[in-house]
C-alpha positions in Angstrom: -14.8 2.4 3.6 -16.8 0.1 1.9 -20.1 -0.1 1.2 -21.0 -1.8 3.7 -20.2 0.6 6.0 -21.3 3.1 3.9 -24.5 1.5 3.7 -24.3 1.6 7.9 -23.8 4.7 8.8 -26.0 6.0 6.1 -29.2 3.8 7.7 -28.7 5.5 11.3 -28.6 8.6 9.6 -31.8 7.9 8.2 -33.4 6.2 10.9 -33.1 8.9 13.0 -36.3 10.7 14.0 -37.9 12.4 17.0 -39.7 10.2 18.5 -42.7 11.6 21.5 -43.5 8.3 23.0 -41.3 6.3 25.2 -41.2 2.9 27.4 -39.5 3.7 30.9 -36.9 0.6 29.9 -33.6 2.2 31.5 -30.1 3.0 30.3 -27.4 2.2 31.8 -24.9 5.0 33.0 -22.4 3.0 30.7 -24.0 2.9 27.6 -24.9 7.3 27.8 -21.1 7.4 29.2 -20.0 5.7 26.3 -22.7 7.8 23.9 -21.2 10.7 25.3 -17.8 10.0 24.2 -18.5 9.2 21.1 -20.3 12.4 20.2 -17.7 14.5 22.0 -15.3 13.8 18.8 -17.2 16.3 17.5 -15.9 19.2 15.7 -15.4 22.8 17.5 -13.9 26.0 16.7 -10.1 26.5 17.7 -11.0 22.7 19.4 -13.0 24.5 22.2 -15.7 21.8 23.2 -17.7 24.2 24.3 -20.6 21.8 24.8 -21.8 20.8 29.0 -23.7 18.2 29.2 -26.5 17.4 31.6 -27.6 14.0 32.5 -30.8 13.6 34.3 -32.7 10.5 35.6 -34.6 9.5 38.7 -35.5 12.4 41.0 -33.8 15.2 39.2 -35.7 14.2 36.4 -39.5 14.2 38.0 -38.3 17.1 40.1 -38.0 19.0 36.6 -41.2 17.6 35.5 -42.7 18.8 38.2 -41.4 22.4 38.4 -41.4 23.1 34.5 -45.4 21.5 34.5 -46.3 23.7 36.8 -45.2 26.6 35.4 -46.2 25.5 31.9 -49.6 25.3 33.7 -49.6 28.6 35.0 -49.2 30.2 31.8 -52.1 28.0 30.1 -54.1 30.0 32.8 -52.3 33.3 32.6 -50.9 33.7 29.3 -49.3 37.2 30.6 -46.6 35.0 32.4 -45.2 34.5 29.4 -42.7 37.0 30.3 -41.9 35.4 33.5 -39.7 33.0 31.2 -37.8 33.7 28.0 -35.4 32.3 26.5 -32.0 33.7 26.3 -31.1 33.8 22.7 -34.1 33.7 19.5 -34.2 30.2 18.6 -37.2 30.6 16.2 -38.1 34.0 13.9 -40.1 36.8 14.7 -41.6 37.1 11.6 -42.1 32.8 9.4 -41.4 33.7 6.3 -42.4 31.1 3.0 -41.2 28.5 2.0 -39.9 28.0 6.4 -43.6 28.9 7.4 -45.5 26.2 5.3 -43.1 23.6 6.5 -43.9 24.8 10.2 -47.5 23.9 9.4 -46.9 21.1 7.4 -45.2 19.3 10.2 -47.6 21.1 13.2 -50.6 19.9 11.5 -49.2 16.4 10.3 -48.2 15.5 13.8 -51.7 16.9 15.1 -53.7 14.6 12.6 -52.1 12.0 13.9 -53.4 12.2 16.9 -56.9 13.6 15.8 -56.3 16.9 17.1 -58.6 19.6 15.5 -57.5 23.1 15.0 -58.8 25.1 17.6 -59.2 22.3 19.9 -56.8 24.2 22.6 -57.2 21.6 25.7 -55.4 19.2 23.4 -53.4 21.4 21.9 -52.3 22.2 25.4 -51.7 18.8 26.5 -49.7 17.9 23.8 -47.3 20.3 24.6 -47.1 19.6 28.0 -45.5 16.1 26.7 -42.4 17.9 26.0 -42.2 19.0 29.4 -42.8 15.6 31.1 -39.9 13.9 28.7 -42.1 12.2 26.5 -42.5 9.4 29.4 -38.0 8.9 28.2 -36.0 7.4 31.4 -33.4 9.5 30.5 -33.0 13.9 29.6 -30.5 15.7 28.2 -29.7 19.6 29.0 -27.0 20.9 27.1 -25.3 24.8 27.9 -22.6 26.4 26.9 -20.5 29.0 28.5 -22.7 33.2 28.3 -19.6 34.5 26.9 -19.5 32.7 23.8 -20.3 33.6 20.6 -22.9 31.8 17.7 -20.4 29.5 16.6 -20.2 27.8 19.7 -24.1 26.8 19.5 -23.5 25.6 16.0 -20.4 23.7 17.9 -22.4 22.2 20.1 -24.7 21.5 17.6 -22.9 19.3 16.0 -21.8 17.4 19.5 -25.7 17.2 19.9 -25.9 15.4 16.5 -23.7 13.2 16.8 -25.2 12.0 20.5 -28.7 11.1 18.8 -27.0 9.6 15.6 -24.2 7.3 18.3 -27.3 6.3 20.9 -29.5 5.6 17.6 -26.7 3.4 16.4 -27.3 1.1 19.6 -30.7 1.0 19.2 -32.1 4.3 21.2 -34.4 6.7 20.5 -34.4 11.4 21.1 -35.9 14.1 20.7 -34.5 16.9 20.5 -36.0 19.6 22.6 -35.7 24.0 22.3 -39.1 23.7 23.8 -36.8 24.0 27.2 -35.3 26.7 26.5 -37.9 29.2 27.8 -37.7 28.0 31.5 -34.0 27.7 31.7 -33.8 29.5 34.9 -36.0 26.4 36.9 -34.0 23.8 35.1 -30.4 25.4 35.4 -31.1 26.4 39.2 -32.4 22.4 39.8 -29.2 20.9 38.0 -26.9 23.1 40.4 -25.4 25.0 37.1 -23.1 27.9 37.2 -24.7 31.0 36.4 -22.6 32.3 33.8 -23.9 28.9 31.7 -26.8 29.1 29.2 -29.3 26.3 28.5 -29.3 25.8 24.4 -31.5 22.2 24.1 -33.0 19.9 25.7 -33.5 16.2 24.8 -35.9 13.1 25.4 -33.5 10.0 25.4 -34.8 6.2 25.6 -36.2 3.4 23.2 -39.3 4.3 21.2 -42.5 2.7 22.5 -43.5 0.8 19.1 -46.9 0.4 19.8 -48.1 4.5 19.9 -49.3 5.9 17.2 -47.5 9.5 16.9 -44.2 7.4 16.3 -44.9 6.7 12.9 -45.1 10.4 12.3 -41.6 10.8 9.6 -41.2 14.6 9.0 -40.7 15.1 5.0 -37.3 16.5 3.6 -37.2 18.6 0.3 -35.1 17.3 -2.2 -31.7 17.8 -3.0 -32.4 19.7 -5.7 -34.2 22.4 -4.3 -31.5 23.3 -1.4 -28.6 22.8 -3.2 -26.4 24.9 -5.8 -23.9 23.0 -7.8 -21.0 26.0 -8.6 -18.4 24.2 -11.4 
C-alpha cells in the first residue's frame, strides 16, 4: 500500500468522532447496505460472524424514541424505576479506578462545559441525556445484537464490526455516535424490532450527517500518547 492510501486510511480513522447533533438528511438504503457489506469483513472467532444489525428509520425509529423517552422520563421522576430496566451485561465497572475515573470526568465535564451545563444543574443534564434516546436527531438508528448463548468473545467480534461500520460510514462522509445508553432499555427496543427472545442487545448507534453549525460537534475527546499505553518488549 502506497503512502497516499495510508494517509487516506489514517484520515478516516482519526477524523471519526462521536457526533451528537445531526442533520435530517436521509441516507439511502443502498448506501447503508454498502456500509454494512464492507463492515462485515470484520474478523470473528472461527468466522462465526455473530453480529446481527437492525437498521431503523421512519415509523420504527419514531416508535423507539417515543417509548424509550417515556421510560427515561419515568425514571427521572421516580429513580427507583431504574431497577425495571437493567442491562444484560455490565458495560461499565461497579467501581471506577484511576486513571479511568479521571478520563471519564474529563470527558463528561468537557462536554457539559461546552454546552454550558453547570455541575448540579440536573434539569439540563437530564435533557442532554435524553438526546441519546432521540438519536441526536440522526435519521438512522442501528442496533447490534448477538445470540445470548455466545460468550464474551462474540461481543468483541461484534465490536470490531461496529468499528468497521463507523469507519466505512466516515469514508462516505457520514458520521456516527455509538451508544451504550440504549442497553438498559433492551426489553423495549427488541420488542419493537420484533427480535427473537434469544437475542442480546450490545450497542445502539446514531448515523447521519453531522450538523456543522452545532457547537456540540466541536467537542473532540483527547487521547493519551502511545508511550503511556504501550510496552515494547524485545
